[in-house]
Every structure is written in C-alpha cells, then in structure tokens.
TIPA-838944 format. One record per atom (N, C-alpha, C): residue number from 0; chain; atom name; x, y, z. Coordinates in Angstrom, 3 decimals. Example, Ala and Ser with C-alpha at 12.3 -4.5 7.8 and 13.67 -1.06 7.14 Angstrom:
<rs>
R   num   cadena   atomo         c1         c2         c3
R     0        A       N     13.190     -5.690      7.800
R     0        A      CA     12.300     -4.500      7.800
R     0        A       C     13.200     -3.300      7.800
R     1        A       N     12.850     -2.250      7.080
R     1        A      CA     13.670     -1.060      7.140
R     1        A       C     12.900      0.030      7.870
</rs>
This chain:
<rs>
R   num   cadena   atomo         c1         c2         c3
R     0        A       N     80.040     38.625     80.525
R     0        A      CA     81.114     38.776     81.478
R     0        A       C     81.657     40.205     81.389
R     1        A       N     81.902     40.807     82.531
R     1        A      CA     82.424     42.171     82.583
R     1        A       C     83.916     42.179     82.274
R     2        A       N     84.331     43.165     81.509
R     2        A      CA     85.760     43.306     81.249
R     2        A       C     86.436     43.865     82.500
R     3        A       N     87.730     43.681     82.596
R     3        A      CA     88.464     44.188     83.747
R     3        A       C     88.395     45.703     83.825
R     4        A       N     88.344     46.373     82.679
R     4        A      CA     88.243     47.827     82.650
R     4        A       C     86.940     48.292     83.324
R     5        A       N     85.832     47.640     83.010
R     5        A      CA     84.549     48.004     83.622
R     5        A       C     84.570     47.711     85.113
R     6        A       N     85.127     46.582     85.499
R     6        A      CA     85.227     46.241     86.927
R     6        A       C     86.051     47.297     87.661
R     7        A       N     87.166     47.706     87.083
R     7        A      CA     88.002     48.736     87.709
R     7        A       C     87.256     50.061     87.829
R     8        A       N     86.503     50.425     86.781
R     8        A      CA     85.738     51.673     86.830
R     8        A       C     84.652     51.617     87.903
R     9        A       N     83.963     50.497     88.007
R     9        A      CA     82.935     50.346     89.052
R     9        A       C     83.555     50.398     90.443
R    10        A       N     84.695     49.759     90.615
R    10        A      CA     85.374     49.804     91.909
R    10        A       C     85.759     51.228     92.273
R    11        A       N     86.248     51.984     91.310
R    11        A      CA     86.604     53.384     91.552
R    11        A       C     85.366     54.190     91.910
R    12        A       N     84.275     53.969     91.178
R    12        A      CA     83.031     54.686     91.402
R    12        A       C     82.492     54.455     92.807
R    13        A       N     82.569     53.243     93.290
R    13        A      CA     81.963     52.894     94.578
R    13        A       C     82.958     52.836     95.730
R    14        A       N     84.212     53.216     95.496
R    14        A      CA     85.237     53.132     96.530
R    14        A       C     84.836     53.810     97.821
R    15        A       N     84.313     55.015     97.741
R    15        A      CA     83.940     55.755     98.941
R    15        A       C     82.881     55.047     99.756
R    16        A       N     81.956     54.362     99.092
R    16        A      CA     80.889     53.681     99.798
R    16        A       C     81.326     52.319    100.330
R    17        A       N     82.318     51.716     99.693
R    17        A      CA     82.727     50.381    100.097
R    17        A       C     83.877     50.387    101.094
R    18        A       N     84.562     51.527    101.253
R    18        A      CA     85.684     51.577    102.176
R    18        A       C     85.204     51.920    103.575
R    19        A       N     86.063     51.732    104.536
R    19        A      CA     85.709     52.050    105.916
R    19        A       C     85.851     50.834    106.797
R    20        A       N     85.781     51.070    108.105
R    20        A      CA     85.980     49.983    109.062
R    20        A       C     84.862     48.954    108.979
R    21        A       N     83.634     49.398    108.803
R    21        A      CA     82.513     48.487    108.774
R    21        A       C     82.016     48.356    107.343
R    22        A       N     82.432     47.293    106.666
R    22        A      CA     82.052     47.122    105.266
R    22        A       C     80.635     46.597    105.130
R    23        A       N     79.980     46.264    106.237
R    23        A      CA     78.603     45.797    106.146
R    23        A       C     77.615     46.967    106.128
R    24        A       N     78.118     48.204    106.275
R    24        A      CA     77.246     49.370    106.222
R    24        A       C     76.637     49.491    104.833
R    25        A       N     75.386     49.849    104.807
R    25        A      CA     74.718     50.052    103.533
R    25        A       C     74.473     51.522    103.315
R    26        A       N     74.354     51.879    102.057
R    26        A      CA     74.022     53.253    101.705
R    26        A       C     72.626     53.562    102.247
R    27        A       N     72.460     54.663    102.984
R    27        A      CA     71.134     54.971    103.534
R    27        A       C     70.093     55.105    102.426
R    28        A       N     68.901     54.634    102.706
R    28        A      CA     67.809     54.707    101.732
R    28        A       C     66.807     55.768    102.154
R    29        A       N     66.063     56.267    101.198
R    29        A      CA     64.982     57.190    101.491
R    29        A       C     63.682     56.576    101.002
R    30        A       N     62.592     57.139    101.457
R    30        A      CA     61.274     56.591    101.168
R    30        A       C     60.825     56.929     99.747
R    31        A       N     60.054     56.021     99.197
R    31        A      CA     59.394     56.239     97.921
R    31        A       C     58.024     55.572     98.010
R    32        A       N     57.002     56.296     97.617
R    32        A      CA     55.631     55.816     97.703
R    32        A       C     55.394     54.604     96.791
R    33        A       N     56.163     54.510     95.722
R    33        A      CA     55.989     53.411     94.770
R    33        A       C     57.089     52.378     94.929
R    34        A       N     56.694     51.132     94.910
R    34        A      CA     57.682     50.055     94.901
R    34        A       C     57.914     49.628     93.451
R    35        A       N     58.839     48.739     93.266
R    35        A      CA     59.129     48.214     91.928
R    35        A       C     57.848     47.616     91.360
R    36        A       N     57.569     47.946     90.089
R    36        A      CA     56.335     47.435     89.486
R    36        A       C     56.464     47.334     87.979
R    37        A       N     55.563     46.554     87.401
R    37        A      CA     55.495     46.422     85.942
R    37        A       C     54.378     47.324     85.451
R    38        A       N     54.692     48.148     84.464
R    38        A      CA     53.705     48.997     83.814
R    38        A       C     53.831     48.733     82.317
R    39        A       N     52.818     48.130     81.767
R    39        A      CA     52.870     47.759     80.349
R    39        A       C     53.973     46.753     80.113
R    40        A       N     54.848     47.062     79.195
R    40        A      CA     55.959     46.179     78.849
R    40        A       C     57.258     46.574     79.537
R    41        A       N     57.144     47.351     80.627
R    41        A      CA     58.332     47.882     81.290
R    41        A       C     58.292     47.642     82.796
R    42        A       N     59.487     47.521     83.373
R    42        A      CA     59.647     47.404     84.818
R    42        A       C     60.178     48.741     85.319
R    43        A       N     59.496     49.307     86.304
R    43        A      CA     59.880     50.599     86.865
R    43        A       C     60.380     50.355     88.280
R    44        A       N     61.618     50.768     88.539
R    44        A      CA     62.245     50.523     89.824
R    44        A       C     62.694     51.848     90.442
R    45        A       N     62.169     52.203     91.627
R    45        A      CA     62.611     53.445     92.259
R    45        A       C     64.071     53.351     92.692
R    46        A       N     64.800     54.442     92.533
R    46        A      CA     66.195     54.511     92.962
R    46        A       C     66.200     55.225     94.307
R    47        A       N     66.395     54.471     95.383
R    47        A      CA     66.187     55.003     96.730
R    47        A       C     67.453     55.054     97.585
R    48        A       N     68.597     55.101     96.947
R    48        A      CA     69.856     55.286     97.683
R    48        A       C     70.876     55.919     96.747
R    49        A       N     71.869     56.536     97.346
R    49        A      CA     72.933     57.148     96.544
R    49        A       C     73.639     56.093     95.704
R    50        A       N     73.831     54.924     96.255
R    50        A      CA     74.506     53.848     95.517
R    50        A       C     73.713     53.451     94.276
R    51        A       N     72.389     53.336     94.431
R    51        A      CA     71.557     52.977     93.279
R    51        A       C     71.626     54.059     92.192
R    52        A       N     71.609     55.318     92.611
R    52        A      CA     71.664     56.423     91.652
R    52        A       C     73.017     56.466     90.948
R    53        A       N     74.099     56.265     91.697
R    53        A      CA     75.431     56.260     91.082
R    53        A       C     75.561     55.128     90.070
R    54        A       N     75.023     53.971     90.408
R    54        A      CA     75.061     52.831     89.498
R    54        A       C     74.258     53.127     88.229
R    55        A       N     73.066     53.715     88.401
R    55        A      CA     72.237     54.077     87.250
R    55        A       C     72.967     55.075     86.360
R    56        A       N     73.569     56.076     86.966
R    56        A      CA     74.306     57.084     86.201
R    56        A       C     75.446     56.471     85.412
R    57        A       N     76.143     55.528     86.032
R    57        A      CA     77.261     54.874     85.359
R    57        A       C     76.766     54.019     84.182
R    58        A       N     75.758     53.194     84.448
R    58        A      CA     75.279     52.278     83.415
R    58        A       C     74.551     52.998     82.279
R    59        A       N     73.851     54.080     82.608
R    59        A      CA     73.112     54.819     81.582
R    59        A       C     73.926     55.984     81.009
R    60        A       N     75.122     56.217     81.560
R    60        A      CA     75.989     57.297     81.089
R    60        A       C     75.246     58.642     81.097
R    61        A       N     74.640     58.947     82.263
R    61        A      CA     73.945     60.226     82.410
R    61        A       C     74.383     60.907     83.709
R    62        A       N     73.790     62.042     84.009
R    62        A      CA     74.252     62.866     85.128
R    62        A       C     73.322     62.805     86.340
R    63        A       N     72.663     61.674     86.577
R    63        A      CA     71.706     61.606     87.681
R    63        A       C     72.357     61.788     89.054
R    64        A       N     73.657     61.625     89.146
R    64        A      CA     74.348     61.807     90.433
R    64        A       C     74.081     63.188     91.023
R    65        A       N     73.874     64.185     90.168
R    65        A      CA     73.662     65.544     90.664
R    65        A       C     72.327     65.695     91.392
R    66        A       N     71.441     64.687     91.313
R    66        A      CA     70.137     64.763     91.964
R    66        A       C     70.101     64.053     93.327
R    67        A       N     71.210     63.482     93.751
R    67        A      CA     71.218     62.724     95.005
R    67        A       C     70.741     63.579     96.176
R    68        A       N     71.241     64.805     96.311
R    68        A      CA     70.850     65.643     97.445
R    68        A       C     69.359     65.979     97.405
R    69        A       N     68.788     66.186     96.221
R    69        A      CA     67.345     66.450     96.105
R    69        A       C     66.524     65.210     96.461
R    70        A       N     67.026     64.040     96.066
R    70        A      CA     66.330     62.795     96.404
R    70        A       C     66.354     62.565     97.912
R    71        A       N     67.489     62.813     98.538
R    71        A      CA     67.594     62.654     99.988
R    71        A       C     66.626     63.575    100.718
R    72        A       N     66.422     64.780    100.177
R    72        A      CA     65.536     65.750    100.833
R    72        A       C     64.058     65.448    100.581
R    73        A       N     63.757     64.540     99.655
R    73        A      CA     62.371     64.184     99.370
R    73        A       C     61.708     65.055     98.312
R    74        A       N     62.485     65.925     97.663
R    74        A      CA     61.932     66.827     96.654
R    74        A       C     62.060     66.295     95.226
R    75        A       N     62.698     65.159     95.064
R    75        A      CA     62.938     64.604     93.735
R    75        A       C     62.982     63.096     93.860
R    76        A       N     62.493     62.400     92.851
R    76        A      CA     62.588     60.942     92.804
R    76        A       C     63.110     60.523     91.444
R    77        A       N     63.919     59.483     91.449
R    77        A      CA     64.436     58.908     90.209
R    77        A       C     63.974     57.463     90.104
R    78        A       N     63.706     57.038     88.875
R    78        A      CA     63.281     55.670     88.601
R    78        A       C     64.071     55.128     87.421
R    79        A       N     64.441     53.869     87.513
R    79        A      CA     65.070     53.173     86.397
R    79        A       C     63.960     52.442     85.654
R    80        A       N     63.913     52.601     84.338
R    80        A      CA     62.917     51.912     83.523
R    80        A       C     63.641     50.893     82.657
R    81        A       N     63.190     49.637     82.760
R    81        A      CA     63.787     48.540     82.005
R    81        A       C     62.704     47.857     81.189
R    82        A       N     63.093     47.218     80.085
R    82        A      CA     62.128     46.390     79.379
R    82        A       C     62.008     45.060     80.126
R    83        A       N     61.062     44.231     79.754
R    83        A      CA     60.833     42.983     80.503
R    83        A       C     62.030     42.037     80.511
R    84        A       N     62.839     41.984     79.434
R    84        A      CA     64.047     41.150     79.515
R    84        A       C     65.120     41.701     80.460
R    85        A       N     64.944     42.934     80.971
R    85        A      CA     65.879     43.481     81.954
R    85        A       C     66.861     44.496     81.432
R    86        A       N     66.735     44.917     80.179
R    86        A      CA     67.638     45.924     79.613
R    86        A       C     67.176     47.315     80.037
R    87        A       N     68.102     48.103     80.589
R    87        A      CA     67.759     49.472     80.983
R    87        A       C     67.487     50.297     79.734
R    88        A       N     66.347     51.007     79.752
R    88        A      CA     66.005     51.814     78.579
R    88        A       C     65.881     53.297     78.896
R    89        A       N     65.643     53.652     80.168
R    89        A      CA     65.474     55.065     80.496
R    89        A       C     65.627     55.303     81.993
R    90        A       N     65.900     56.568     82.326
R    90        A      CA     65.895     57.028     83.706
R    90        A       C     64.862     58.147     83.785
R    91        A       N     63.918     57.999     84.704
R    91        A      CA     62.839     58.968     84.868
R    91        A       C     63.085     59.810     86.109
R    92        A       N     62.921     61.116     85.984
R    92        A      CA     63.023     62.016     87.119
R    92        A       C     61.708     62.748     87.313
R    93        A       N     61.235     62.802     88.569
R    93        A      CA     60.012     63.541     88.897
R    93        A       C     60.318     64.501     90.035
R    94        A       N     59.685     65.666     89.974
R    94        A      CA     59.955     66.743     90.922
R    94        A       C     58.715     67.013     91.763
R    95        A       N     58.922     67.272     93.049
R    95        A      CA     57.819     67.583     93.954
R    95        A       C     57.684     69.097     94.099
R    96        A       N     56.432     69.566     93.977
R    96        A      CA     56.144     70.994     94.163
R    96        A       C     54.739     71.096     94.759
R    97        A       N     54.621     71.804     95.879
R    97        A      CA     53.326     71.971     96.563
R    97        A       C     52.640     70.632     96.815
R    98        A       N     53.403     69.665     97.305
R    98        A      CA     52.903     68.329     97.657
R    98        A       C     52.314     67.546     96.485
R    99        A       N     52.711     67.887     95.263
R    99        A      CA     52.320     67.117     94.085
R    99        A       C     53.579     66.777     93.293
R   100        A       N     53.522     65.668     92.592
R   100        A      CA     54.641     65.225     91.770
R   100        A       C     54.408     65.623     90.329
R   101        A       N     55.481     66.044     89.655
R   101        A      CA     55.425     66.469     88.266
R   101        A       C     56.540     65.815     87.470
R   102        A       N     56.217     65.475     86.235
R   102        A      CA     57.205     64.936     85.314
R   102        A       C     58.314     65.969     85.122
R   103        A       N     59.572     65.539     85.244
R   103        A      CA     60.689     66.446     85.012
R   103        A       C     61.445     66.051     83.753
R   104        A       N     61.912     64.806     83.681
R   104        A      CA     62.688     64.376     82.530
R   104        A       C     62.702     62.855     82.448
R   105        A       N     62.843     62.351     81.251
R   105        A      CA     62.967     60.904     81.040
R   105        A       C     63.866     60.721     79.823
R   106        A       N     65.064     60.195     80.094
R   106        A      CA     66.061     60.067     79.035
R   106        A       C     66.658     58.669     79.002
R   107        A       N     67.089     58.253     77.825
R   107        A      CA     67.738     56.965     77.656
R   107        A       C     69.237     57.074     77.878
R   108        A       N     69.937     56.027     77.483
R   108        A      CA     71.390     56.004     77.635
R   108        A       C     72.015     57.190     76.902
R   109        A       N     73.016     57.794     77.538
R   109        A      CA     73.696     58.972     76.998
R   109        A       C     72.738     60.139     76.749
R   110        A       N     71.697     60.230     77.570
R   110        A      CA     70.705     61.306     77.502
R   110        A       C     69.966     61.389     76.159
R   111        A       N     69.709     60.248     75.546
R   111        A      CA     68.935     60.230     74.306
R   111        A       C     67.446     60.370     74.626
R   112        A       N     66.717     60.975     73.721
R   112        A      CA     65.271     61.146     73.898
R   112        A       C     64.576     59.818     73.661
R   113        A       N     63.729     59.429     74.596
R   113        A      CA     63.034     58.149     74.474
R   113        A       C     61.520     58.285     74.609
R   114        A       N     61.026     59.489     74.914
R   114        A      CA     59.584     59.609     75.123
R   114        A       C     58.842     60.054     73.864
R   115        A       N     59.587     60.429     72.840
R   115        A      CA     58.952     60.755     71.574
R   115        A       C     59.881     60.365     70.435
R   116        A       N     59.286     60.112     69.308
R   116        A      CA     60.053     59.713     68.143
R   116        A       C     59.590     60.534     66.945
R   117        A       N     60.446     60.692     65.984
R   117        A      CA     60.118     61.466     64.792
R   117        A       C     59.707     60.525     63.668
R   118        A       N     58.588     60.848     63.060
R   118        A      CA     58.117     60.109     61.893
R   118        A       C     58.305     61.035     60.701
R   119        A       N     58.861     60.516     59.621
R   119        A      CA     59.119     61.353     58.453
R   119        A       C     58.458     60.769     57.200
R   120        A       N     57.132     60.832     57.136
R   120        A      CA     56.469     60.321     55.923
R   120        A       C     56.581     61.323     54.782
R   121        A       N     56.376     60.827     53.579
R   121        A      CA     56.357     61.716     52.415
R   121        A       C     54.963     62.302     52.274
R   122        A       N     54.896     63.616     52.070
R   122        A      CA     53.616     64.282     51.845
R   122        A       C     53.149     64.062     50.415
R   123        A       N     51.976     64.598     50.099
R   123        A      CA     51.397     64.444     48.757
R   123        A       C     52.312     65.014     47.680
R   124        A       N     53.066     66.055     48.044
R   124        A      CA     53.971     66.669     47.068
R   124        A       C     55.379     66.078     47.148
R   125        A       N     55.502     64.918     47.798
R   125        A      CA     56.750     64.176     47.956
R   125        A       C     57.800     64.897     48.796
R   126        A       N     57.367     65.808     49.645
R   126        A      CA     58.251     66.450     50.607
R   126        A       C     58.177     65.685     51.920
R   127        A       N     59.266     65.634     52.618
R   127        A      CA     59.293     64.931     53.913
R   127        A       C     58.580     65.794     54.944
R   128        A       N     57.654     65.181     55.662
R   128        A      CA     56.902     65.865     56.711
R   128        A       C     57.374     65.309     58.049
R   129        A       N     57.836     66.172     58.942
R   129        A      CA     58.302     65.734     60.254
R   129        A       C     57.144     65.765     61.241
R   130        A       N     56.853     64.637     61.850
R   130        A      CA     55.819     64.542     62.871
R   130        A       C     56.414     63.895     64.111
R   131        A       N     55.950     64.325     65.272
R   131        A      CA     56.409     63.734     66.524
R   131        A       C     55.330     62.786     67.051
R   132        A       N     55.765     61.670     67.580
R   132        A      CA     54.838     60.689     68.136
R   132        A       C     55.375     60.236     69.487
R   133        A       N     54.505     60.176     70.494
R   133        A      CA     54.917     59.721     71.814
R   133        A       C     55.150     58.222     71.803
R   134        A       N     56.161     57.779     72.548
R   134        A      CA     56.468     56.356     72.663
R   134        A       C     55.725     55.771     73.864
R   135        A       N     55.820     54.472     74.015
R   135        A      CA     55.210     53.791     75.154
R   135        A       C     55.858     54.243     76.468
R   136        A       N     57.127     54.609     76.428
R   136        A      CA     57.825     55.066     77.638
R   136        A       C     57.207     56.374     78.139
R   137        A       N     56.701     57.207     77.234
R   137        A      CA     56.003     58.424     77.628
R   137        A       C     54.825     58.067     78.530
R   138        A       N     54.038     57.082     78.111
R   138        A      CA     52.880     56.652     78.902
R   138        A       C     53.306     56.068     80.238
R   139        A       N     54.371     55.289     80.242
R   139        A      CA     54.874     54.704     81.487
R   139        A       C     55.304     55.807     82.448
R   140        A       N     56.047     56.788     81.955
R   140        A      CA     56.524     57.886     82.799
R   140        A       C     55.361     58.648     83.424
R   141        A       N     54.355     58.931     82.646
R   141        A      CA     53.216     59.682     83.170
R   141        A       C     52.334     58.837     84.074
R   142        A       N     52.338     57.532     83.887
R   142        A      CA     51.623     56.649     84.817
R   142        A       C     52.313     56.649     86.180
R   143        A       N     53.634     56.698     86.191
R   143        A      CA     54.370     56.786     87.463
R   143        A       C     53.977     58.068     88.194
R   144        A       N     53.925     59.176     87.479
R   144        A      CA     53.537     60.450     88.101
R   144        A       C     52.110     60.359     88.633
R   145        A       N     51.207     59.778     87.850
R   145        A      CA     49.815     59.638     88.293
R   145        A       C     49.731     58.803     89.565
R   146        A       N     50.458     57.697     89.608
R   146        A      CA     50.445     56.835     90.792
R   146        A       C     51.024     57.542     92.014
R   147        A       N     52.065     58.324     91.811
R   147        A      CA     52.646     59.073     92.931
R   147        A       C     51.659     60.089     93.500
R   148        A       N     50.792     60.617     92.658
R   148        A      CA     49.836     61.633     93.110
R   148        A       C     48.510     61.050     93.604
R   149        A       N     48.345     59.735     93.480
R   149        A      CA     47.132     59.101     94.017
R   149        A       C     47.171     59.159     95.531
R   150        A       N     46.013     59.345     96.139
R   150        A      CA     45.952     59.415     97.607
R   150        A       C     46.374     58.086     98.223
R   151        A       N     45.909     56.996     97.630
R   151        A      CA     46.254     55.676     98.143
R   151        A       C     46.955     54.898     97.042
R   152        A       N     48.143     54.462     97.338
R   152        A      CA     48.910     53.671     96.377
R   152        A       C     49.192     52.311     97.003
R   153        A       N     48.833     51.256     96.282
R   153        A      CA     49.109     49.909     96.758
R   153        A       C     50.579     49.622     96.523
R   154        A       N     51.290     49.230     97.567
R   154        A      CA     52.721     48.940     97.431
R   154        A       C     52.953     47.487     97.142
</rs>
C-alpha cells in the first residue's frame, strides 16, 4: 500500500498532465521499433511517453526526465528493465546516430551501476585483486541495441 506522502508526491509530479478541461487526454506517445519483451530473466519495456518517463524517473530516482525532448524527436530511446517478478532494476538509454542505435547508459535506482560488478578475490600473495565482471543486465542492454539495429524486428 502506498503511503499518503508518496501519493501526494505522485499527484504533484503528474499535476500538469492530469489537469485541464479534458481529463481523458493522454500523454502523446512516440514510436519505438521494439515492443515490451522478455530477454533472459528480464522484462524490457519501452518508455514511449513523457508520462512513462516521468514515472520511471520518480520510481528509479534518476534524471531521465531530461531526455524527454530527445525521445520525442526520435534521437533517443529509454527502456525500463524489470526482473520477472516485476521489480524495476534498471533504466536503459540508447542514442541514435547515423541511423544506428548505440548503447548510452544503463543505471539502477539512484543511478547505481548495474551492468558490471566488482569481484575482489585474494591473490596468491593474499592481496585483494579487483576484477570487473559484466552482469546479465549488460547482456540484456546490448541485446536491445542489437534488436533495434536489426533490419526486421518482430513486434
């Protein structure tokens, strides 16, 4: 159950979109070549309206709102990545350049790094060795980019 504080914050966040004479108006959507899909153990959902992006920014405590104008222009796409039980784990951003899509950023809640993790095993001389290892979300993010760049994508 949502606390009253969260409800009040959400109402404030969406006030501009919910006010007006015609409350049945929806936030305009833009096109995305990929529809919602499961990749591995994750659900990837394109964010195709300002309302969806604002909600993602609020729930993930990140700054994706600043990309709304780029998304509207078709030069940037944002995706929400959730685990199969439905918990949001990351927000993926991809940038368009010369009619190709490129990985831009993929961050978790509060802009935490989620595409790589640090392993700190002890070396032979008992010193800690720092190694980086890609997570499954790294593979999911790059699969989204690959699918966006495919000539034919099944929706």
